[in-house]
PLY file of the C-alpha trace (Angstrom):
ply
format ascii 1.0
element vertex 119
property float x
property float y
property float z
element edge 118
property int vertex1
property int vertex2
end_header
0.07 -0.04 0.06
1.35 3.40 -0.94
1.28 6.44 1.31
1.22 9.93 0.17
2.72 12.67 2.25
1.32 16.19 1.85
3.36 19.03 3.13
1.48 22.11 4.28
3.00 25.62 4.09
3.52 26.73 7.83
2.74 30.36 6.80
-0.22 30.26 4.46
-1.52 26.72 4.95
-1.25 25.91 1.21
-0.72 22.35 0.10
1.41 23.06 -3.14
3.62 20.58 -4.59
6.72 22.89 -3.90
6.18 22.87 -0.27
9.31 21.47 1.36
11.14 21.54 4.67
13.41 24.43 4.74
16.17 25.22 7.35
17.48 28.72 7.93
19.85 30.24 10.43
19.40 33.31 12.68
21.84 34.45 15.22
23.81 31.09 15.01
20.71 29.03 15.68
19.16 26.83 13.03
15.42 26.65 12.63
13.31 24.41 10.12
9.88 25.33 8.60
7.76 23.81 5.88
7.42 26.63 3.18
6.46 26.98 -0.43
9.09 28.45 -2.92
7.33 31.80 -2.78
7.34 31.92 1.08
10.97 30.47 1.17
12.03 33.38 -1.00
10.12 35.83 1.11
11.72 34.27 4.18
15.27 34.96 2.65
14.23 38.59 1.48
13.26 39.25 5.21
16.40 37.76 6.69
18.56 39.73 4.25
16.67 42.96 5.10
17.14 42.21 8.79
20.85 41.28 8.50
22.40 44.76 8.75
20.46 45.60 11.81
21.56 42.45 13.55
25.06 43.00 12.47
25.16 46.62 13.86
23.16 45.92 17.03
24.49 44.97 20.32
23.00 41.97 22.29
21.29 42.86 25.53
21.60 40.09 27.94
18.93 39.82 30.90
19.94 40.96 34.15
21.49 38.37 36.36
20.16 37.33 39.73
23.67 36.98 41.18
25.16 33.66 42.49
22.19 31.33 43.41
22.81 30.68 47.12
20.39 27.72 46.96
22.96 25.46 45.29
25.26 25.17 48.29
24.37 24.56 51.79
25.28 27.10 54.46
26.76 24.26 56.38
30.20 22.90 55.97
30.27 19.14 55.29
26.49 18.93 54.36
24.56 19.64 51.18
21.23 21.04 50.86
20.06 17.47 50.12
21.10 16.47 53.48
19.33 19.33 55.19
16.08 18.64 53.13
16.32 14.89 53.84
16.67 15.44 57.59
13.80 17.97 57.63
11.56 15.44 55.80
12.53 12.65 58.37
11.75 15.04 61.17
8.47 16.27 59.89
9.84 19.84 59.31
7.75 21.56 56.63
9.90 22.44 53.68
9.39 22.84 50.09
11.11 20.49 47.67
12.85 23.41 45.90
13.74 26.91 46.78
15.47 28.54 49.61
15.87 26.69 52.99
15.03 28.95 55.72
17.59 30.14 58.53
15.40 28.42 61.05
15.69 24.97 59.31
19.50 25.48 59.23
19.69 26.26 62.73
17.54 23.18 63.74
19.84 21.11 61.61
22.98 22.47 63.24
21.57 21.94 66.61
20.92 18.33 65.95
24.12 17.70 64.12
27.05 18.58 66.50
29.49 18.30 63.67
27.71 20.68 61.54
29.33 24.11 61.31
27.92 27.25 59.68
29.55 28.08 56.56
30.98 31.64 57.12
0 1
1 2
2 3
3 4
4 5
5 6
6 7
7 8
8 9
9 10
10 11
11 12
12 13
13 14
14 15
15 16
16 17
17 18
18 19
19 20
20 21
21 22
22 23
23 24
24 25
25 26
26 27
27 28
28 29
29 30
30 31
31 32
32 33
33 34
34 35
35 36
36 37
37 38
38 39
39 40
40 41
41 42
42 43
43 44
44 45
45 46
46 47
47 48
48 49
49 50
50 51
51 52
52 53
53 54
54 55
55 56
56 57
57 58
58 59
59 60
60 61
61 62
62 63
63 64
64 65
65 66
66 67
67 68
68 69
69 70
70 71
71 72
72 73
73 74
74 75
75 76
76 77
77 78
78 79
79 80
80 81
81 82
82 83
83 84
84 85
85 86
86 87
87 88
88 89
89 90
90 91
91 92
92 93
93 94
94 95
95 96
96 97
97 98
98 99
99 100
100 101
101 102
102 103
103 104
104 105
105 106
106 107
107 108
108 109
109 110
110 111
111 112
112 113
113 114
114 115
115 116
116 117
117 118
């Protein structure tokens, strides 16, 4: 049994015989889209028009949030995972992710004599 693949232009929804998967690159990233010959030509015309603007512009990077303190525990010799596991076993309410409160750290240190606050 034969199968027929019908490609549909992602821009105008046409099912012309010239619709094909077309790859294009923007800012070092490769994209793919199904386009007819006419829309493929339009895409390249737009990219050619846009190119001088991109080449002469400076990239604006989003403002950083600084170093994520949630990744490392505030206690030498223990990880946040250790603190979370202890809290779970002790019935201390704690979210699975996010910041661990100072109160939880203090309680952990109190029950672990070898735990020292990371200064």
